N, C-alpha and C positions, 0 to 999 in steps of 0.2 A: 167541865165537859169531860167524858171518859177518854183516857189515853191522851189527854193533853189537848184535846180539841183539834181544830182544823190545822193549827200550826204544828202540832205534834205528828199529825198524819203526813204533812208535806215533808217534814224533816225525815220521817221514816222511809218515805218513797225515795227521797234523794239519797239517803244512806244505802238503800237496796240497790239503786242504779249505780252507785260508785263501786260497791262491792262486785257487781256483775261486770263492769267495765275493767276492774282489776283482774278478775277471773279470766276474762276474754283476752286481756293483754298477756297474761302469763301463758294461756294456751296457744297464742299466735306467735310463732317464732319470727315471722317476718316483721313484726312490729318492732322488735329489738335489733333487727338487721343482721341476726346471726344466721348466715346462709348455710354454714357448715356446723352450726352448734358449737359445742365445746372444743371441736377439733380445729376451728378456724385459725386460732393463734399458732399451733405447731405447724399447720400447713403453710401459713404465711411466712413463718420464719424459715421453714425449709425451702420454700421457693426462692426466698431472698437470698439465702446462702448459695444455692445453686446458680442463681443469676449473677451473683457477685463473682463466683469462680469463672463462669462463662465469659463475663465481661473482660477479665484479664486475658483470657485466651484469645478473644476476638479483637482485642486492642493491639495485637502484634502488627507491626508494619507491613510484614509480608502478606497478612490476611487482608489488611485494610487496603493495600494497594490494588488487590484484585477484587475484593469483595466489600467495598466501603459501606454498602447497605446493611452488612452483618451486625453493625453496632446497634441496630434497632432491636434485635432480638433480646439481648439482656435487659434493655431499657423497658420493653414490654413486660417481661417477667417481673422486674423490680416494681413496676406499677401495679401489677396484680398482688404482688407480696405486700405493697404498702396498703392497699385497700383492705386486704384481709386482716393485717395486724391493727390497722386503725379501727376497723369495725369491731375488733375484739376488745381493745382497751378503751376506745371512746373518748380519749383525751390526750392532751399534749400533741395535738395534730401538727402544729407548726414546727415543733421540735423534731418530730418524727419525719416530717418532709424534708427538713435540712439534712438529717442523717442519711436518708435515701438518696438524695442528690449528690451527697459526697461519695457514697458507695458507688453510684453510677458513673461518676466522673473520675474517681481516683485512678483507675488503670490507664485511661486515655491521657490524664495529666501526667502521670508518671512515665508513660510511654514516650510522649512528646518531648519531655525533658531529658530522659536518658537515652532515647534511641532515635536516630535520624532515619529518614526515608528518602528514597530517590524516585524520581519521575522523569522518564524520557519524554521531553516536551515536543521535540521537532527533530527533523533531519534535513540536511542540505548537501548538494552535490558540488564537488569542487569544480573549478573552471575547466579543467581538462578531463572531467568525468571519470577520473580514476579512483576517487575517494569519496566516502560518505562520512559527514560529520554529524554526530548525535549530540544534541544539546540536552545535558542531564541536569535537572535541578535537585537541590537538597533542601529539605525542610525538617524542622524540629531538631532534636538532639543537641540541646544546650550543654549537656555535660557528657556527650557521647564522644568516642574517639574519632580522630579525623580519618578520612578515606584516602588511601594511597594506591590502591589497585582495584581492578574489577575483573570478574570472571564473565567473559562474553561468549554467547552461543548464538549462532545463526542457523536457522531451520528453514527448509523448503518443503511444503506440504507435510509438515509434522516430522520430517526426518532431518536430524542434525547433519549439516554439511560442513560446519567448521566451528571450532571452539578454541579459546585461548585465555590465558590470564595476562592482562596488560596493565601497565602503569596508568593510573587515573587519579585525578584530584579535583576537588571543587575549588578552583582558585580564581573565579571570575565573578562578577556581579553586574546586574543591570537593574532597571526600574522594577523588575518583577521578583528579584531576590538573587541568591547565590546560585551558580551553576558551573558546570565544567564541560569540556568538549572531549568526546571520545572519537577517534578517527578510525574508520574501517577501510581498508584497501579492498576494492571490489574484486580484484583478481584473486584475493586469499579465499573468499567463500562462494564465488560464482560457480554455479553448477547447472546452468542452463536457464533459458527463459523462464520467468515466473508463470505459474498457472493462476487459476482463480483465487487460490488461498494466498499465493505470493510468498515473499521472504519475510521471516520474523526474527527479530533480534531480542535477545534477553540478556539483561545486565544484572549481575549480582555484585553489589558493593557494600561494604560494611556488613550490616545485618539486614539489608533490604534488597528487594529485587523488583524489576519492572520489565515489561515486554512491550515491543513496538513493532508495528507492521511497516516495513520499508516501502517507499513508493515504487510501485512496479514500473512506472514509466522510466525510472532511472536504470532499470535492470534488464531491458530487452536489448540483448547483445548478440544473439546467435541468429544468423541468417537462415531463414526457413524456405524461402521461395524466391525464384528467379524467373523473370519473363523477358522475352525479346521481341522487337519489332523493327522492321525495315520498310520504308516505302520510298518509291522513286520520286525524285524531284523533277517535275516536268517543265519543258520549255516548248514554245510555239514559234512558228514563223521563222524569223531570222536567227532565233536561238538554235535552230536545228540546221543540219547539213544534209546535202543530197536531196532525195525525193521524200524526205520525212517532214510532215507538217506538225506533228506532236511528237516530242522525243523526250527520252530520259536523260537528263543532264548529269544526274549523280543520284546518291542515295542518302537518306537521313537515317542514322542508326540510333535506336533508343533501347535501353534496358531498364527494368524495374526491379529492385532488390530490397527484400525486407521480410516482413512476417507473413506467414501463410494466410491467404485470404480464402473466403468461401466462393466456390463456383468459378466464374470467369473474371472475378474482380481482380484488380491489381493488388500486389503485395502491400502490406502496411508499412508506413515509414518507420525507419530506425535511425534517428538522429545521433545515437550515441554508439552505434556499433562500429567496430574496427574490422576491415576485411580488404582483401586484394582481389582485383578484377582483371581477367584476361578476356579480350574480345577479338573475334576473327570473322572476316567475311570472305568465304571461299568460292571461287569459280570452278565447279566441278572439283577436281583434285588439287587445283592450283589456289594459292592464297592471293586474294584480291586486296584485301586491307588487313594489315596486322596492326591493330590499334595499340599504342603504347601501354604498358602495364599501369594500371591505376591502383593507387593506395588511398583508402578511405580511413580517416582517423578523426574521431570526435566531430563527426558531421562534415568534414571537409574532404573532398576528393581532389587529389593532385596526380598529375602525370606530365611527361615530357612532350610539350606541344610542337616540338620539331620547327621552331621558328614560324608557328601559326599554321602549320599543316593540319594540326589536330586541335582546333579551337583555342582557348586561352590557357589551358593547363591547369585550371582550378575552378572548382564550383562547390557551393553548399548543397548538401543532399540530406534528405530524411525528415526535415522540418515540416514540409508541406506535401508530403507524399514520398513515394519510393523511386521516383523517376531519376535516372542518371542519363542525361543526353551525351552521345558520343559525336561531338561536333567535328566538322572538317574545316576546309580552308575558304569555302565560298559562302556567301550570305544568301539565306532564303528569307528575304525580308518579311514576306507575308506570314511566315511561321515562327518568326523571331528566333531563327535557328541558323546554324552553319551546316551546310551539306558537304559531303565528300564527292567531288566531281569524277566522272569516269576517267578522266585524264590522270588522276592520282592513284588509279588502281595499279597494283603491281602485275596483275594478269592482263590479259588482252582487252578485257571489258566488253567482250562480245556476247551475242545472244546465248542463252542457255540457262541452266539452273544453278542457283546461288544458294549457299547455306550461311546463316548468320548464327554464330554460337557465342555464348558468354559463360565463363566459369568463374565461380566465386570460392575463394578459400580463406580460411581463418586459422589463426594460431590458437594454441591453448591458452586460457581455458574457454575462449569464446566459441570455438568450434571443434570439430572432430578431424580426423585424418582425411575423411572423404569430402569431396567438394559438392557444391550445389550449382546446378547449371540449367541452361535452356538453349535449345536450337530450334530455328525456324527456317523455312525453305521458300524460295521465290523463283518465279520463272520470268526471265527477261526475254521478251520476244517482240516480233513486229508483225502487225496485221495491216496490210494496205500501206497507208502512209503514217500509221500510228504505232508508236512503240508503247509497251506496257511493262509494269513491274508488278507481278501478281503473286500473292500468297498461295502456296500449294502445300500439299500434305507431306510430300517427300520429293526427293530428286531421283 
């Protein structure tokens, strides 16, 4: 048969199809995986070199302490470089992968061996509220030099209020690793009550740095608001004398001292503030009650009780609000308070207008030269057989 018969024709058709497939393969770049053609290899090498240099830069402890996520960037570029180079040579993929892994890891391995990094893990307040201890942990640095000092900066609302170089060493260890304690005296850096951003401390030790926001609850120390109140402690029947059926036996004095509050709310409690209190109840121009000077330190108010004439002479304040009761010598059992009887007044204790004033002062750095105070007014009067002690706007 001509041309080799049926078998020859089949072989001819298969040969033609193979040639067409080969031509199609040569004309289709995607078939070989060359996305960038002949430039794929130099592009891959260039990206790899750039990513390698970038990885050394971003492996710095100072950058890692603030931007730990930055290590992803060179890894992503090295991955792209690996794909381009592998696509170009098409072989030795396993060897190439190992080389790229070593390139990606080498700066971080070198940094962890030769350079240490610090982290401020927590802060704690001393029992007398005068100092703040920072627990600073150290990691890495197998062959790095030891730390023997630290540069400390404290900022409030982004403004540096105190800085100093202090002795510091990582000389302790617990179940979580090595650490050191750095102690800050609150009086050294205190510059007023913290705002929303609060106080921030930055510690530079060795070649590493870390920042930490101090607990604002430890740093509310400046009194902002004072409120006062007096009410008459009432007696009935046999408690009263003369033709009076309901009478004022004495007064209950209370002041609230602390942080400024919105509207008519009481001041906020300040258990760590140190301040001095002067309280006076006046009958007209005469002093009716001159309360002993009160000293408040670390949440404890103390004063001379004059053998029980003025309460017990000590009370804890600030933990559960800002109230400071100014107790007297007689018990008002239903109020769980001690009131000051009219018989203890230095003045006559007669009817008329009374003023109750409280003044709070603080020494530096907690307060300013000016004081914070409050004064309220009360009318002591009798109507029929009933006495009253009523708040008024002025005398």
